[in-house]
ZAFI-282678 format. One record per residue: x, y, z of N, C-alpha, C in turn; residue in one letter; residue number from 1. Coordinates in steps of 0.05 Angstrom, whole numbers, plus 5000, padded with zeros to 4 digits. Layout:
BEGIN
n_x n_y n_z ca_x ca_y ca_z c_x c_y c_z loba nutor
X Y Z X Y Z X Y Z A NUM $
...
REM end
This chain:
BEGIN
n_x n_y n_z ca_x ca_y ca_z c_x c_y c_z loba nutor
5578 5155 3382 5572 5121 3375 5593 5112 3357 X 1 $
5596 5094 3369 5617 5070 3358 5600 5049 3342 X 2 $
5602 5040 3313 5584 5019 3302 5597 4992 3311 X 3 $
5583 4972 3321 5586 4951 3323 5586 4930 3305 X 4 $
5554 4932 3293 5549 4914 3274 5529 4931 3248 X 5 $
5528 4921 3228 5507 4930 3206 5490 4909 3189 X 6 $
5468 4915 3195 5452 4891 3182 5456 4868 3194 X 7 $
5454 4866 3217 5451 4842 3231 5436 4820 3228 X 8 $
5435 4798 3217 5410 4781 3220 5412 4758 3237 X 9 $
5388 4752 3240 5376 4725 3253 5352 4714 3241 X 10 $
5343 4696 3253 5320 4679 3237 5297 4693 3245 X 11 $
5294 4713 3273 5275 4726 3274 5273 4763 3263 X 12 $
5290 4764 3251 5292 4792 3236 5321 4807 3231 X 13 $
5327 4830 3225 5347 4843 3224 5343 4872 3239 X 14 $
5377 4873 3247 5373 4906 3265 5400 4916 3243 X 15 $
5386 4945 3230 5400 4956 3222 5428 4975 3225 X 16 $
5430 4971 3247 5459 4983 3256 5458 4978 3284 X 17 $
5477 4971 3300 5479 4965 3325 5507 4979 3331 X 18 $
5501 4994 3356 5528 5017 3363 5533 5015 3395 X 19 $
5557 5024 3400 5558 5031 3430 5558 5055 3431 X 20 $
5543 5074 3456 5546 5095 3460 5552 5098 3492 X 21 $
5581 5102 3492 5589 5091 3523 5590 5069 3525 X 22 $
5578 5057 3552 5573 5031 3560 5545 5021 3551 X 23 $
5530 5038 3536 5505 5026 3536 5504 5016 3500 X 24 $
5482 4994 3497 5485 4992 3467 5462 4999 3454 X 25 $
5464 5003 3431 5450 5018 3411 5442 5005 3392 X 26 $
5409 5000 3388 5402 4985 3367 5384 5008 3352 X 27 $
5385 5015 3320 5377 5035 3310 5370 5028 3284 X 28 $
5343 5026 3285 5327 5018 3261 5329 5047 3239 X 29 $
5328 5047 3220 5336 5066 3194 5317 5066 3176 X 30 $
5301 5082 3174 5273 5084 3154 5276 5114 3141 X 31 $
5286 5105 3118 5282 5124 3091 5254 5129 3077 X 32 $
5248 5145 3066 5219 5156 3053 5233 5186 3035 X 33 $
5211 5183 3005 5217 5200 2988 5199 5229 3006 X 34 $
5207 5254 2997 5190 5272 3008 5158 5272 2999 X 35 $
5157 5262 2976 5128 5265 2965 5117 5240 2975 X 36 $
5116 5220 2996 5109 5200 3002 5090 5210 3031 X 37 $
5065 5199 3030 5050 5215 3056 5057 5205 3086 X 38 $
5078 5190 3089 5079 5188 3107 5111 5190 3116 X 39 $
5117 5200 3140 5147 5213 3153 5158 5181 3156 X 40 $
5184 5180 3145 5199 5160 3159 5197 5148 3189 X 41 $
5194 5165 3210 5192 5158 3234 5162 5139 3238 X 42 $
5142 5147 3222 5114 5138 3231 5110 5115 3223 X 43 $
5139 5101 3208 5131 5068 3203 5141 5050 3223 X 44 $
5153 5064 3245 5160 5051 3265 5143 5047 3281 X 45 $
5121 5023 3280 5101 5020 3298 5108 5005 3317 X 46 $
5087 4999 3336 5097 4984 3366 5098 4958 3351 X 47 $
5087 4945 3336 5095 4918 3331 5132 4916 3319 X 48 $
5136 4944 3310 5168 4935 3303 5180 4941 3324 X 49 $
5176 4956 3347 5190 4963 3372 5188 4937 3381 X 50 $
5172 4921 3383 5171 4902 3396 5187 4877 3389 X 51 $
5189 4874 3354 5212 4856 3345 5238 4864 3348 X 52 $
5243 4891 3356 5269 4903 3358 5277 4892 3385 X 53 $
5256 4902 3405 5268 4891 3437 5273 4860 3432 X 54 $
5265 4842 3413 5266 4809 3406 5293 4807 3405 X 55 $
5298 4822 3376 5324 4827 3369 5352 4834 3381 X 56 $
5346 4853 3396 5362 4858 3421 5368 4834 3437 X 57 $
5350 4821 3450 5353 4798 3465 5375 4778 3448 X 58 $
5366 4775 3424 5376 4752 3402 5410 4760 3401 X 59 $
5408 4782 3402 5442 4796 3391 5458 4790 3421 X 60 $
5440 4803 3441 5456 4799 3470 5462 4771 3479 X 61 $
5447 4754 3472 5452 4726 3479 5478 4719 3466 X 62 $
5480 4718 3433 5508 4715 3421 5531 4733 3426 X 63 $
5530 4753 3438 5544 4778 3436 5560 4774 3471 X 64 $
5550 4757 3488 5562 4757 3513 5555 4769 3535 X 65 $
5524 4769 3529 5502 4785 3555 5503 4817 3548 X 66 $
5490 4827 3570 5482 4847 3570 5505 4871 3578 X 67 $
5498 4898 3569 5525 4912 3568 5514 4927 3597 X 68 $
5527 4943 3611 5531 4953 3642 5514 4976 3632 X 69 $
5509 4992 3615 5500 5019 3609 5465 5015 3601 X 70 $
5456 4983 3600 5432 4982 3584 5433 4975 3552 X 71 $
5408 4978 3544 5403 4977 3518 5380 4995 3508 X 72 $
5389 5011 3491 5370 5034 3480 5362 5033 3447 X 73 $
5334 5035 3451 5329 5029 3417 5330 5060 3402 X 74 $
5334 5068 3387 5341 5087 3372 5324 5084 3342 X 75 $
5309 5102 3329 5303 5109 3307 5315 5131 3286 X 76 $
5328 5131 3256 5333 5138 3249 5316 5146 3225 X 77 $
5309 5172 3222 5292 5180 3194 5311 5194 3175 X 78 $
5307 5184 3148 5317 5202 3128 5295 5209 3104 X 79 $
5294 5232 3107 5274 5242 3086 5286 5256 3065 X 80 $
5282 5237 3038 5292 5250 3009 5279 5265 2994 X 81 $
5286 5290 3001 5271 5318 2981 5275 5309 2956 X 82 $
5254 5321 2936 5260 5328 2904 5287 5331 2900 X 83 $
5293 5361 2914 5320 5369 2907 5336 5377 2931 X 84 $
5360 5374 2929 5375 5381 2951 5391 5360 2972 X 85 $
5392 5364 2996 5410 5344 3016 5386 5325 3026 X 86 $
5386 5309 3037 5376 5289 3052 5369 5304 3083 X 87 $
5348 5302 3097 5344 5310 3119 5346 5287 3138 X 88 $
5358 5287 3151 5369 5259 3178 5361 5273 3199 X 89 $
5341 5249 3213 5330 5258 3241 5335 5233 3256 X 90 $
5345 5239 3275 5357 5222 3299 5344 5223 3331 X 91 $
5321 5198 3334 5306 5201 3361 5317 5176 3371 X 92 $
5331 5189 3404 5332 5171 3418 5316 5150 3439 X 93 $
5319 5131 3437 5305 5116 3459 5270 5113 3455 X 94 $
5265 5103 3435 5240 5099 3430 5221 5081 3442 X 95 $
5237 5058 3453 5230 5039 3464 5244 5027 3486 X 96 $
REM end
């Protein structure tokens, strides 16, 4: 994937990462949690958040020349920070 924008904001919210994956537009929501938390980072992306991401995708597309030929995909990247060692990164494609 090629990064197009980071921390893009409009009045309706923010998109963490916007990327191109071939001819598809990908919006990535990034969630980070410490390993001692009770909730996995991916669990923080609930239906309300995915609905907002769809709205934000429409706003970004409006401002950047229309929909891409490959469509739009919403991904979630979860980062789990253990007490020791390297972070654990999980990338789930097409969550909404």
